C-alpha positions as CSV (number, residue, x, y, z in Angstrom):
1,M,-16.2,-36.5,-13.7
2,Y,-16.5,-33.0,-13.4
3,T,-19.3,-31.1,-12.3
4,E,-19.9,-27.3,-11.2
5,R,-22.3,-24.9,-10.6
6,A,-22.9,-21.2,-9.5
7,S,-22.0,-20.2,-6.1
8,R,-24.0,-18.4,-3.6
9,L,-20.8,-16.3,-3.4
10,A,-21.3,-13.8,-6.3
11,G,-19.4,-14.4,-8.9
12,A,-17.7,-18.0,-7.8
13,V,-18.2,-21.4,-8.7
14,L,-18.5,-24.4,-7.0
15,W,-17.1,-27.6,-8.4
16,T,-16.2,-31.0,-8.1
17,G,-13.8,-33.6,-9.9
18,D,-11.4,-36.3,-9.4
19,G,-8.7,-33.5,-9.9
20,A,-7.1,-34.9,-12.9
21,G,-6.6,-33.0,-16.1
22,R,-5.4,-29.7,-17.6
23,V,-6.1,-26.6,-15.7
24,L,-6.4,-23.2,-18.1
25,P,-5.5,-19.9,-17.1
26,D,-8.6,-18.2,-16.2
27,G,-7.9,-15.0,-14.2
28,C,-9.1,-17.0,-11.0
29,M,-7.9,-18.2,-8.0
30,D,-9.6,-21.4,-6.1
31,L,-9.9,-22.8,-2.5
32,L,-9.7,-26.8,-2.8
33,W,-10.4,-29.4,-0.2
34,N,-8.9,-32.8,-0.9
35,G,-7.9,-35.7,1.4
36,G,-8.3,-33.9,4.2
37,R,-6.1,-30.9,3.0
38,L,-7.1,-27.2,2.6
39,L,-5.2,-25.8,-0.3
40,V,-5.3,-22.5,-2.5
41,A,-4.2,-22.5,-6.3
42,G,-3.3,-19.5,-7.3
43,P,-3.5,-17.6,-10.5
44,D,-1.7,-19.3,-13.5
45,T,0.0,-18.0,-16.3
46,R,0.4,-21.2,-18.0
47,A,-1.5,-24.5,-17.8
48,Y,-1.1,-26.6,-14.8
49,V,-1.5,-30.3,-15.5
50,T,-2.3,-32.8,-12.3
51,A,-2.7,-36.4,-12.6
52,G,-5.1,-36.1,-9.7
53,A,-4.8,-37.7,-6.2
54,P,-7.0,-39.8,-4.4
55,G,-10.5,-39.3,-3.8
56,T,-12.5,-36.3,-5.0
57,W,-11.7,-32.7,-4.9
58,V,-14.0,-30.0,-4.4
59,G,-13.2,-26.3,-5.1
60,L,-14.3,-23.0,-4.9
61,R,-13.2,-20.6,-7.8
62,F,-13.2,-17.1,-7.1
63,H,-14.3,-14.5,-9.4
64,P,-11.3,-12.7,-10.6
65,G,-9.3,-10.5,-8.5
66,S,-11.8,-11.2,-5.3
67,A,-9.6,-14.1,-4.0
68,P,-6.7,-11.7,-2.6
69,A,-9.1,-10.0,-0.2
70,F,-10.3,-13.3,1.1
71,L,-7.1,-15.1,1.9
72,G,-5.5,-12.0,2.8
73,V,-2.4,-12.3,0.6
74,P,-1.4,-10.4,-2.9
75,A,-2.0,-12.8,-5.6
76,H,1.5,-11.9,-7.5
77,E,2.7,-14.0,-4.1
78,L,0.8,-17.4,-5.1
79,R,1.5,-16.8,-9.0
80,D,1.6,-20.2,-10.7
81,L,1.5,-22.0,-7.1
82,R,-0.6,-24.5,-5.5
83,V,-0.1,-24.1,-1.3
84,E,-1.6,-25.1,1.8
85,L,-4.0,-23.1,3.3
86,A,-1.7,-23.4,6.9
87,D,1.0,-21.5,5.0
88,L,-1.2,-18.8,4.5
89,W,-3.5,-18.8,7.4
90,P,-2.9,-19.4,11.5
91,A,-2.3,-23.2,11.7
92,S,-5.0,-23.3,14.5
93,E,-7.7,-21.6,12.5
94,V,-6.8,-24.4,9.4
95,R,-7.0,-27.2,11.9
96,R,-10.3,-26.2,12.9
97,L,-11.6,-25.4,9.5
98,R,-10.1,-29.0,8.4
99,S,-12.0,-30.3,11.1
100,R,-15.2,-28.9,10.0
101,M,-14.9,-30.1,6.3
102,A,-14.0,-33.6,7.5
103,G,-17.1,-34.2,9.5
104,A,-19.3,-32.7,6.9
105,A,-22.0,-34.5,4.9
106,D,-21.9,-32.4,2.0
107,P,-17.8,-31.4,1.6
108,A,-19.0,-28.8,-1.4
109,A,-21.6,-26.8,0.8
110,A,-19.4,-26.7,3.9
111,L,-16.5,-25.2,1.4
112,E,-19.1,-22.9,0.3
113,D,-20.1,-21.7,4.0
114,I,-16.7,-21.3,5.0
115,A,-16.0,-19.0,1.8
116,L,-19.6,-17.3,2.9
117,E,-18.7,-16.4,6.2
118,R,-15.4,-14.8,5.4
119,A,-16.3,-13.4,2.1
120,V,-15.8,-9.5,1.8
121,P,-17.7,-6.8,-0.6
122,A,-16.3,-7.1,-4.1
123,D,-14.4,-3.9,-5.3
124,P,-16.4,-2.4,-8.0
125,V,-13.3,-0.8,-9.9
126,L,-11.8,-4.5,-10.2
127,R,-15.2,-5.8,-11.1
128,A,-15.2,-2.9,-13.8
129,L,-11.9,-3.6,-14.9
130,V,-12.7,-7.5,-15.5
131,A,-15.8,-6.6,-17.2
132,S,-14.2,-4.4,-19.4
133,L,-11.1,-6.4,-20.3
134,D,-13.5,-9.3,-20.8
135,A,-15.3,-7.3,-23.1
136,G,-12.0,-7.0,-25.6
137,R,-11.4,-3.4,-24.7
138,P,-7.8,-2.3,-24.9
139,V,-5.7,-1.9,-21.3
140,G,-5.1,1.8,-22.3
141,V,-8.9,2.5,-23.1
142,T,-10.0,0.6,-19.8
143,A,-6.9,2.3,-17.7
144,D,-8.3,5.8,-18.7
145,E,-12.2,5.1,-18.1
146,L,-11.2,3.8,-14.9
147,G,-9.0,6.9,-14.0
148,F,-5.7,4.8,-13.4
149,G,-2.5,5.9,-14.9
150,A,-0.6,2.8,-16.3
151,R,1.7,2.1,-13.4
152,Q,-1.2,2.4,-10.7
153,L,-3.1,-0.1,-13.0
154,H,-0.1,-2.4,-13.1
155,R,0.1,-2.4,-9.3
156,R,-3.3,-3.2,-8.6
157,S,-3.4,-5.7,-10.8
158,L,-0.5,-7.3,-9.6
159,V,-2.3,-7.5,-6.1
160,A,-5.6,-8.6,-7.5
161,F,-4.9,-11.2,-10.2
162,G,-1.5,-11.9,-9.8
163,Y,-0.1,-10.4,-13.2
164,G,-0.4,-7.1,-15.0
165,P,-3.4,-6.1,-16.8
166,K,-2.0,-7.0,-20.4
167,T,-1.1,-10.6,-19.5
168,L,-5.3,-10.6,-17.5
169,A,-6.6,-9.4,-20.7
170,R,-4.6,-12.1,-23.2
171,I,-6.1,-15.0,-20.5
172,L,-9.6,-13.9,-20.6
173,R,-9.3,-13.6,-24.4
174,L,-7.9,-17.1,-24.5
175,Q,-11.1,-18.3,-22.5
176,R,-13.7,-16.2,-25.2
177,A,-11.9,-17.8,-27.9
178,L,-12.3,-21.1,-26.1
179,A,-15.9,-20.7,-25.4
180,L,-16.6,-19.9,-29.1
181,A,-14.4,-22.6,-30.5
182,R,-16.0,-25.5,-28.2
183,A,-19.5,-24.3,-29.5
184,G,-18.2,-25.0,-33.2
185,V,-17.2,-21.5,-34.3
186,P,-14.7,-21.9,-37.1
187,H,-11.3,-20.9,-35.6
188,A,-11.3,-18.2,-38.5
189,E,-14.1,-16.6,-37.2
190,T,-13.3,-16.8,-34.0
191,A,-10.0,-15.4,-34.2
192,A,-11.7,-12.6,-35.7
193,R,-14.4,-11.8,-33.4
194,C,-12.1,-12.2,-30.1
195,G,-9.2,-9.6,-31.6
196,F,-6.4,-11.8,-32.8
197,A,-4.8,-10.4,-35.9
198,D,-5.4,-14.0,-37.6
199,Q,-6.3,-17.6,-37.2
200,A,-2.2,-18.3,-36.7
201,H,-2.3,-15.9,-33.9
202,L,-5.2,-17.7,-32.2
203,A,-3.1,-21.0,-32.4
204,R,0.2,-19.5,-31.0
205,D,-1.7,-18.1,-28.2
206,V,-3.5,-21.4,-27.6
207,R,-0.4,-23.3,-27.3
208,E,1.9,-20.9,-25.3
209,L,-0.9,-20.6,-22.6
210,T,-1.8,-24.2,-22.6
211,G,1.0,-26.1,-23.7
212,V,-1.0,-27.9,-26.4
213,P,-2.7,-26.7,-29.9
214,L,-6.2,-25.6,-30.1
215,T,-7.1,-29.1,-32.2
216,R,-5.8,-31.3,-29.4
217,L,-7.2,-29.2,-26.6
218,L,-10.8,-29.0,-28.5
219,A,-10.8,-32.7,-28.8
220,A,-10.0,-33.7,-25.1
221,G,-13.2,-31.5,-24.3
């Protein structure tokens, strides 16, 4: 069973589940707790399939682009990876946090508190970049509006998101399309509203990014 709610950390989502299933690219990174372990899920460029692990998983999904400042690690170093937090932070600090999590009556709230204590102010430029691309605006137009050259925007995107702005735009478009399709919007209309060339283009992108056809993805819920 999977549940989620908005976090007190701006733009973040707090979730719990069994950890099994197909995790789709969404432009985000997660801080995870399971079985006495604190882990980080890096930014995915393709679906990450897991059989889960014993016990309940608790996760904090950061707003796109905000996790690297919290972790102190560029996102591209964690692309398509799941790593122990102890590989990124001092072992003594992670041991203290693990002990705190293990003794918490509500692990989800404890994980959220840890994130809030170490949160840094959101970068308004990154927020504007995500909002523009998520609205379907072209990368070049977005770069001009933010006052960036193409190379500068690419460098900032690698650090913040783990990949370039074109990949981020593609992933955000996928998420918009899936939301419409799950709401019952016909696939051809979904493709048109999300900026795909046609329904076949939508189908190709879904398969390439998720590893399965759109109909199978929707059937899985």
